[in-house]
LOZA-549228 format. One line per 4 residues: number of its first residue (from 0); their letters; for each residue x, y, z of N, C-alpha, C, CB. Coordinates in pm, whole numbers, plus 50000, padded with zeros to 5 digits. Glycine has a CB too. Layout:
# LOZA-549228
NUM = A = X Y Z X Y Z X Y Z X Y Z; ... $
# end
This chain:
# LOZA-549228
0 = MSND = 26848 11359 38056 26776 11354 37927 26862 11285 37822 26737 11497 37880; 26805 11188 37752 26879 11116 37649 26885 11198 37521 26815 10979 37622; 26989 11175 37442 26998 11245 37314 26917 11169 37210 27146 11260 37269; 26898 11230 37092 26813 11170 36990 26892 11105 36877 26721 11275 36933 $
4 = IEWL = 27021 11082 36898 27103 11007 36803 27136 10873 36869 27235 11086 36761; 27083 10764 36816 27088 10637 36887 27230 10588 36914 27014 10533 36808; 27326 10623 36829 27461 10574 36850 27550 10670 36930 27526 10547 36717; 27495 10786 36969 27573 10884 37043 27549 10865 37193 27535 11029 36999 $
8 = PNIT = 27654 10842 37272 27633 10818 37416 27593 10946 37490 27760 10760 37479; 27521 10928 37600 27490 11040 37686 27618 11088 37753 27383 11002 37792; 27626 11218 37779 27749 11273 37836 27753 11255 37986 27761 11421 37801; 27873 11268 38040 27895 11259 38184 27813 11365 38257 28044 11274 38217 $
12 = RLED = 27756 11327 38371 27680 11420 38452 27770 11481 38559 27558 11350 38516; 27777 11612 38562 27867 11679 38655 27827 11660 38801 27872 11825 38624; 27698 11640 38827 27658 11624 38967 27722 11502 39031 27508 11614 38977; 27767 11407 38947 27835 11290 39001 27969 11325 39064 27856 11187 38891 $
16 = YYDG = 28019 11445 39034 28149 11488 39087 28135 11606 39185 28242 11528 38972; 28014 11629 39230 27985 11742 39320 27921 11688 39447 27891 11847 39251; 27982 11717 39561 27931 11665 39688 27846 11765 39765 28047 11621 39774; 27806 11872 39697 27727 11975 39762 27810 12095 39805 27657 11918 39879 $
20 = EKFD = 27942 12077 39811 28032 12185 39852 28144 12207 39752 28091 12155 39988; 28195 12102 39694 28308 12117 39603 28300 12014 39490 28441 12103 39679; 28370 12046 39381 28380 11957 39267 28514 11885 39268 28361 12036 39136; 28511 11761 39229 28635 11684 39218 28676 11681 39071 28618 11539 39275 $
24 = FVKL = 28741 11789 39027 28781 11800 38887 28886 11697 38849 28833 11940 38858; 28973 11664 38944 29078 11568 38916 29018 11432 38884 29175 11557 39034; 28920 11389 38961 28855 11261 38934 28781 11265 38801 28758 11225 39047; 28715 11377 38770 28645 11391 38642 28742 11370 38526 28579 11530 38632 $
28 = VNDR = 28855 11438 38530 28953 11427 38422 29011 11287 38416 29066 11530 38441; 29045 11230 38531 29101 11095 38532 29003 10992 38476 29141 11056 38674; 28876 11006 38511 28776 10912 38460 28763 10922 38309 28640 10937 38526; 28758 11046 38258 28743 11062 38114 28869 11017 38041 28712 11208 38080 $
32 = YNDL = 28984 11036 38100 29108 10990 38038 29109 10837 38026 29231 11037 38118; 29070 10772 38136 29065 10625 38134 28968 10575 38028 29026 10572 38272; 28854 10644 38014 28757 10605 37912 28813 10625 37771 28626 10686 37929; 28883 10737 37750 28940 10762 37618 29047 10660 37584 28998 10903 37611 $
36 = MNDF = 29131 10625 37682 29233 10524 37658 29169 10390 37621 29323 10508 37783; 29061 10357 37689 28991 10233 37657 28929 10239 37518 28882 10204 37761; 28881 10357 37479 28822 10373 37345 28925 10346 37236 28765 10514 37329; 29049 10396 37255 29147 10391 37147 29248 10277 37159 29221 10520 37141 $
40 = FNHS = 29258 10214 37274 29357 10108 37290 29293 09972 37316 29451 10143 37404; 29164 09964 37290 29095 09836 37301 29108 09765 37166 28943 09856 37341; 29199 09670 37159 29229 09605 37030 29114 09519 36979 29354 09520 37043; 29023 09481 37067 28909 09403 37023 28800 09490 36963 28853 09323 37138 $
44 = SPVI = 28811 09623 36987 28714 09717 36931 28786 09846 36891 28599 09747 37033; 28871 09840 36788 28953 09956 36749 28870 10067 36686 29062 09912 36652; 28927 10187 36684 28863 10301 36618 28905 10299 36472 28902 10438 36687; 28809 10282 36382 28837 10267 36240 28769 10380 36162 28790 10129 36188 $
48 = FQGG = 28846 10440 36068 28791 10542 35979 28832 10508 35836 28841 10685 36019; 28737 10492 35749 28760 10459 35608 28859 10343 35592 28812 10582 35534; 28841 10244 35675 28921 10123 35665 29055 10127 35734 28943 10092 35524; 29095 10245 35784 29223 10258 35853 29204 10284 36001 29305 10370 35791 $
52 = RVFL = 29297 10240 36081 29285 10257 36226 29324 10399 36267 29372 10154 36301; 29255 10451 36367 29285 10584 36422 29361 10567 36552 29154 10668 36444; 29473 10638 36564 29558 10629 36682 29565 10763 36754 29698 10582 36644; 29609 10758 36877 29643 10877 36953 29794 10891 36952 29588 10871 37099 $
56 = QDKL = 29844 11012 36928 29989 11032 36931 30040 11007 37072 30026 11175 36884; 30160 10948 37081 30209 10900 37211 30289 11005 37289 30294 10779 37190; 30288 11131 37245 30358 11235 37318 30292 11261 37452 30362 11364 37235; 30372 11262 37559 30321 11288 37692 30337 11436 37728 30392 11200 37796 $
60 = LSCD = 30245 11488 37807 30256 11624 37855 30344 11625 37980 30117 11685 37885; 30452 11700 37975 30540 11714 38091 30574 11861 38105 30669 11627 38076; 30511 11927 38201 30531 12071 38217 30676 12106 38249 30440 12125 38326; 30746 12015 38315 30885 12042 38351 30972 12061 38227 30941 11928 38436 $
64 = KLEI = 30929 12004 38115 31009 12012 37992 30967 12128 37902 30998 11883 37916; 30862 12200 37940 30814 12309 37857 30893 12437 37883 30665 12333 37882; 30935 12502 37776 31004 12630 37791 30907 12740 37832 31075 12669 37660; 30784 12732 37781 30680 12831 37814 30562 12758 37876 30636 12911 37688 $
68 = KNCY = 30526 12798 37997 30411 12739 38064 30295 12838 38057 30444 12701 38213; 30192 12802 37985 30080 12894 37966 29949 12833 38016 30068 12933 37819; 29959 12762 38124 29843 12698 38185 29754 12803 38250 29887 12591 38287; 29622 12790 38232 29529 12883 38295 29415 12800 38355 29475 12989 38191 $
72 = NNDF = 29441 12744 38473 29345 12653 38534 29325 12680 38682 29390 12510 38513; 29355 12801 38725 29353 12831 38868 29218 12808 38934 29394 12972 38889; 29111 12814 38857 28978 12795 38915 28945 12649 38941 28874 12853 38824; 29029 12557 38893 28992 12416 38900 29096 12327 38968 28968 12365 38762 $
76 = YDCQ = 29223 12355 38951 29328 12276 39014 29458 12353 39005 29342 12135 38947; 29558 12308 39079 29688 12374 39074 29792 12273 39025 29728 12433 39213; 29918 12316 39021 30024 12229 38967 30038 12100 39048 30157 12305 38965; 30015 12108 39179 30030 11991 39263 29922 11886 39237 30027 12031 39409 $
80 = TCPF = 29804 11932 39192 29694 11838 39167 29660 11826 39019 29570 11881 39245; 29746 11877 38931 29716 11879 38788 29688 11737 38736 29834 11941 38710; 29571 11714 38679 29536 11579 38632 29589 11547 38492 29387 11563 38632; 29654 11644 38426 29702 11622 38290 29851 11586 38282 29677 11745 38208 $
84 = EHKL = 29924 11613 38387 30067 11587 38386 30096 11439 38360 30131 11630 38519; 30182 11412 38261 30226 11278 38222 30114 11193 38161 30282 11207 38343; 30005 11257 38122 29906 11190 38038 29935 11230 37893 29758 11229 38081; 29872 11163 37799 29895 11197 37658 29858 11342 37633 29814 11104 37566 $
88 = DIFN = 29945 11412 37562 29925 11554 37536 29797 11580 37456 30045 11611 37461; 29759 11487 37369 29638 11505 37290 29516 11517 37380 29620 11390 37191; 29517 11450 37495 29403 11459 37586 29392 11599 37644 29415 11355 37699; 29505 11660 37679 29502 11799 37726 29451 11890 37615 29643 11844 37773 $
92 = HICT = 29491 11861 37493 29448 11942 37378 29296 11934 37362 29517 11895 37249; 29241 11814 37379 29097 11793 37367 29021 11868 37476 29063 11644 37374; 29076 11873 37595 29003 11923 37713 29029 12071 37744 29040 11842 37832; 29111 12137 37666 29143 12277 37694 29128 12362 37569 29284 12290 37750 $
96 = IEYT = 29124 12492 37589 29129 12587 37478 29259 12664 37489 29005 12684 37479; 29292 12740 37386 29415 12817 37390 29411 12919 37504 29440 12887 37257; 29522 12935 37569 29531 13029 37680 29491 13168 37633 29673 13031 37740; 29410 13234 37712 29366 13368 37676 29379 13464 37793 29222 13365 37627 $
100 = NKML = 29395 13590 37762 29382 13696 37862 29235 13734 37871 29470 13820 37828; 29187 13758 37991 29049 13801 38009 29050 13946 38053 28974 13711 38112; 28981 14029 37978 28979 14172 38009 28835 14223 38006 29066 14250 37909; 28805 14315 38097 28674 14377 38098 28676 14499 38008 28632 14416 38243 $
104 = KKKG = 28587 14502 37911 28578 14612 37817 28442 14681 37831 28600 14563 37672; 28441 14812 37817 28314 14884 37821 28251 14885 37683 28335 15029 37872; 28123 14848 37678 28051 14848 37551 27908 14895 37579 28053 14706 37483; 27872 15008 37521 27738 15062 37543 27711 15095 37687 27636 14965 37495 $
108 = GKLK = 27814 15139 37758 27796 15175 37898 27800 15056 37993 27668 15246 37915; 27817 14933 37937 27820 14814 38022 27956 14747 38010 27708 14717 37983; 27995 14681 38119 28119 14607 38118 28095 14471 38053 28175 14591 38260; 28184 14433 37965 28172 14306 37895 28304 14232 37902 28129 14327 37749 $
112 = LKKE = 28297 14103 37935 28417 14022 37943 28466 13989 37803 28392 13894 38023; 28590 14021 37775 28647 13995 37644 28769 13904 37659 28686 14127 37572; 28776 13802 37574 28889 13709 37578 28983 13740 37462 28840 13561 37572; 29108 13758 37493 29207 13789 37391 29316 13683 37390 29267 13929 37413 $
116 = FRRS = 29348 13631 37272 29454 13532 37262 29589 13595 37293 29455 13469 37122; 29665 13526 37375 29801 13571 37402 29889 13534 37284 29856 13509 37534; 29977 13624 37249 30068 13596 37138 30211 13637 37174 30022 13668 37011; 30302 13563 37121 30443 13594 37136 30494 13627 36996 30524 13475 37202 $
120 = GKSS = 30514 13756 36969 30545 13797 36833 30423 13772 36746 30668 13721 36778; 30440 13699 36636 30329 13672 36546 30268 13533 36570 30375 13683 36401; 30328 13458 36659 30283 13320 36680 30212 13306 36814 30401 13223 36672; 30108 13224 36816 30040 13194 36942 30135 13116 37032 29909 13115 36917 $
124 = LPRT = 30117 13131 37162 30192 13050 37256 30149 12904 37242 30172 13100 37401; 30230 12810 37289 30196 12668 37274 30057 12636 37327 30299 12582 37347; 29989 12545 37259 29852 12512 37293 29840 12442 37428 29792 12425 37186; 29930 12353 37458 29918 12278 37583 30037 12305 37673 29906 12127 37555 $
128 = PGEF = 30012 12315 37804 29880 12309 37865 29799 12433 37830 29891 12294 38017; 29668 12420 37831 29583 12530 37791 29486 12571 37901 29505 12493 37667; 29379 12634 37860 29279 12681 37955 29171 12574 37970 29217 12816 37909; 29156 12521 38089 29065 12411 38119 28922 12445 38077 29070 12376 38268 $
132 = CIPR = 28855 12352 38007 28721 12376 37955 28633 12255 37991 28723 12401 37800; 28546 12272 38090 28466 12160 38138 28382 12095 38028 28375 12207 38249; 28309 12172 37943 28229 12105 37839 28312 12016 37747 28157 12208 37757; 28435 12057 37717 28518 11974 37629 28551 11841 37697 28647 12048 37591 $
136 = VLLS = 28573 11845 37829 28598 11721 37902 28476 11630 37893 28633 11750 38050; 28359 11687 37915 28236 11609 37916 28207 11545 37781 28119 11697 37957; 28244 11613 37673 28209 11566 37539 28314 11473 37477 28189 11683 37450; 28422 11446 37549 28527 11362 37492 28477 11220 37464 28647 11356 37586 $
140 = SWIK = 28368 11180 37528 28313 11046 37503 28248 11034 37365 28210 11012 37611; 28231 11146 37295 28169 11142 37162 28269 11110 37051 28104 11275 37133; 28397 11120 37079 28497 11112 36972 28492 10977 36899 28636 11134 37028; 28503 10869 36972 28503 10737 36908 28375 10710 36831 28525 10628 37011 $
144 = PIIL = 28256 10726 36891 28134 10695 36814 28115 10781 36689 28015 10710 36902; 28157 10907 36693 28145 10990 36574 28233 10937 36462 28182 11137 36606; 28356 10900 36496 28447 10845 36395 28390 10715 36338 28587 10820 36455; 28341 10628 36425 28288 10499 36380 28163 10515 36295 28258 10411 36499 $
148 = HAGD = 28089 10624 36316 27964 10646 36242 27979 10762 36141 27849 10675 36339; 28101 10781 36093 28125 10889 35996 28045 10868 35868 28274 10899 35964; 28002 10747 35843 27924 10718 35723 27776 10753 35735 27937 10574 35688; 27734 10795 35853 27594 10835 35874 27576 10977 35821 27555 10827 36026 $
152 = REQV = 27538 10988 35696 27532 11118 35630 27419 11208 35682 27516 11099 35482; 27326 11151 35756 27221 11234 35815 27272 11310 35937 27102 11147 35855; 27378 11259 35997 27428 11319 36121 27569 11375 36110 27423 11217 36230; 27650 11322 36017 27791 11358 36011 27830 11406 35871 27879 11238 36051 $
156 = IVNK = 27902 11518 35867 27961 11568 35742 28111 11541 35747 27931 11722 35723; 28166 11491 35636 28310 11463 35627 28369 11544 35514 28337 11311 35606; 28471 11624 35544 28543 11702 35443 28692 11673 35454 28515 11855 35460; 28762 11688 35339 28906 11664 35339 28978 11787 35287 28941 11541 35254 $
160 = NDNT = 29086 11825 35356 29173 11935 35313 29316 11887 35324 29150 12065 35400; 29379 11865 35210 29513 11803 35206 29506 11667 35274 29620 11894 35277; 29583 11648 35381 29584 11517 35448 29501 11517 35576 29726 11476 35479; 29415 11617 35592 29335 11628 35714 29186 11613 35683 29362 11762 35784 $
164 = YTLE = 29122 11521 35754 28978 11502 35743 28909 11573 35859 28941 11350 35741; 28800 11642 35829 28718 11705 35932 28584 11635 35937 28700 11858 35905; 28551 11583 36054 28423 11518 36077 28340 11611 36165 28441 11376 36143; 28221 11646 36119 28138 11735 36198 28004 11670 36228 28117 11868 36125 $
168 = LINR = 27971 11663 36358 27840 11617 36400 27745 11734 36380 27841 11568 36550; 27663 11724 36276 27591 11840 36222 27510 11915 36326 27499 11795 36113; 27422 11847 36396 27330 11914 36487 27389 11945 36624 27207 11831 36504; 27514 11909 36645 27577 11934 36774 27694 12032 36763 27625 11803 36836 $
172 = KYRI = 27729 12071 36640 27839 12165 36619 27967 12114 36684 27802 12302 36675; 27995 11986 36667 28114 11923 36724 28201 11872 36611 28076 11809 36822; 28329 11906 36615 28420 11870 36506 28536 11785 36556 28474 11996 36438; 28581 11699 36467 28697 11614 36492 28789 11626 36371 28655 11464 36518 $
176 = HLVE = 28919 11641 36396 29017 11646 36287 29106 11522 36293 29102 11776 36294; 29116 11453 36182 29202 11335 36170 29307 11360 36063 29119 11209 36136; 29431 11327 36093 29540 11341 35998 29569 11206 35935 29667 11399 36066; 29566 11202 35803 29591 11078 35729 29740 11056 35710 29519 11081 35592 $
180 = ITPE = 29785 10935 35740 29925 10896 35722 29929 10781 35622 29992 10856 35858; 30005 10800 35514 30015 10695 35413 30162 10656 35396 29954 10742 35278; 30205 10551 35461 30345 10506 35448 30374 10457 35306 30375 10395 35550; 30501 10462 35270 30539 10412 35137 30509 10263 35126 30689 10439 35109 $
184 = NGNT = 30536 10193 35232 30507 10049 35234 30421 10021 35357 30639 09964 35236; 30293 10002 35337 30205 09977 35450 30067 10034 35426 30264 10034 35576; 29980 10012 35523 29842 10055 35512 29822 10196 35568 29750 09957 35583; 29729 10269 35511 29695 10403 35558 29636 10397 35699 29596 10470 35462 $
188 = YYFL = 29677 10491 35782 29619 10502 35916 29604 10649 35948 29708 10429 36024; 29548 10680 36065 29513 10818 36101 29555 10848 36245 29362 10843 36082; 29583 10978 36269 29605 11027 36404 29495 11127 36437 29746 11092 36418; 29448 11120 36560 29353 11220 36607 29428 11350 36633 29278 11172 36736 $
192 = KTAY = 29391 11456 36563 29457 11585 36579 29392 11668 36688 29455 11663 36447; 29260 11674 36688 29187 11746 36793 29040 11717 36780 29213 11899 36785; 28962 11760 36880 28816 11751 36879 28764 11866 36964 28765 11611 36933; 28659 11931 36917 28610 12049 36988 28468 12084 36945 28703 12168 36963 $
196 = FYTI = 28400 12166 37023 28268 12218 36986 28280 12367 36964 28161 12185 37095; 28192 12424 36880 28190 12569 36865 28055 12628 36899 28229 12607 36723; 27961 12545 36941 27838 12587 37008 27809 12480 37111 27717 12607 36906; 27787 12519 37235 27767 12419 37340 27645 12333 37305 27748 12487 37479 $
200 = PKEI = 27663 12202 37289 27552 12114 37251 27440 12114 37353 27603 11973 37232; 27320 12086 37304 27201 12094 37388 27204 11996 37504 27078 12071 37306; 27279 11884 37490 27284 11787 37599 27335 11849 37728 27372 11670 37560; 27432 11941 37716 27489 12002 37836 27386 12091 37905 27614 12084 37800 $
204 = INQE = 27310 12164 37826 27210 12254 37884 27088 12174 37931 27167 12361 37780; 27041 12080 37850 26923 12003 37887 26943 11919 38012 26882 11915 37773; 27063 11868 38030 27091 11786 38148 27136 11870 38267 27196 11682 38116; 27128 12001 38251 27162 12097 38355 27310 12091 38395 27076 12073 38477 $
208 = NYKY = 27392 12032 38309 27535 12035 38336 27587 12178 38333 27611 11948 38236; 27527 12261 38248 27576 12398 38237 27556 12472 38369 27504 12473 38122; 27446 12442 38438 27422 12501 38570 27535 12465 38666 27286 12455 38627; 27577 12340 38659 27685 12295 38746 27819 12357 38705 27694 12143 38745 $
212 = ILKA = 27836 12381 38576 27958 12448 38530 27966 12588 38591 27962 12456 38375; 27856 12662 38586 27855 12797 38645 27875 12790 38795 27723 12868 38612; 27812 12693 38859 27828 12678 39004 27973 12646 39039 27735 12567 39057; 28033 12562 38956 28173 12524 38979 28264 12646 38974 28218 12420 38877 $
216 = KQNY = 28238 12735 38880 28323 12853 38864 28298 12954 38976 28298 12918 38729; 28175 12958 39026 28141 13057 39128 28178 13010 39269 27993 13088 39122; 28168 12880 39292 28187 12826 39427 28302 12729 39433 28061 12759 39474; 28408 12761 39358 28522 12668 39353 28589 12651 39487 28624 12718 39253 $
220 = TRV = 28615 12525 39524 28695 12490 39641 28796 12388 39596 28608 12436 39760; 28923 12418 39612 29027 12325 39561 29016 12193 39632 29168 12383 39580; 29026 12084 39554 29019 11948 39611 29158 11892 39626 28933 11854 39522 $
# end
């Protein structure tokens, strides 16, 4: 099913990565990473926001260098097949949520799954690597077009707080944070800080990707 915003691309279909028995999560992540790199490093079609270019920070994710490893991806891949190792850390940030403990709590006589953020003292543990989130991977293709169409006031709200701009795709509950950098001598530019949804957009449900997400979690077979 196509979306109703003409400049917003249709999301990746999960069935393309499912052979009837198992999902190829590594290929899914690699494909989306390659697409994101092309989105931001294509000099003939750069990502521009308010006249300044948007960049991805060049920090690489290397688990060997992390003092604390808080990866929670056992349902999808292991360390030997991790598709995020040595890719840009911002991509892992886009595709994961903060590591959480999952606990069953009784509520009204029924068991309910509760997610609790892990904390070390008063501070959260490092964000990356995080807890793998399939919908976030699927929606990463929206980042560039939303930034490029930030002036579409019917679809996008733009707010500024200090040096951070928040772009929200109104009807999809999808947000992007850009950090403004203004050198003493030079032109203003931006870094992508993160992108995320806080309500699963209808495209995932309408295209039955959500069904495949549940199937993936229930019938996981390591690839």
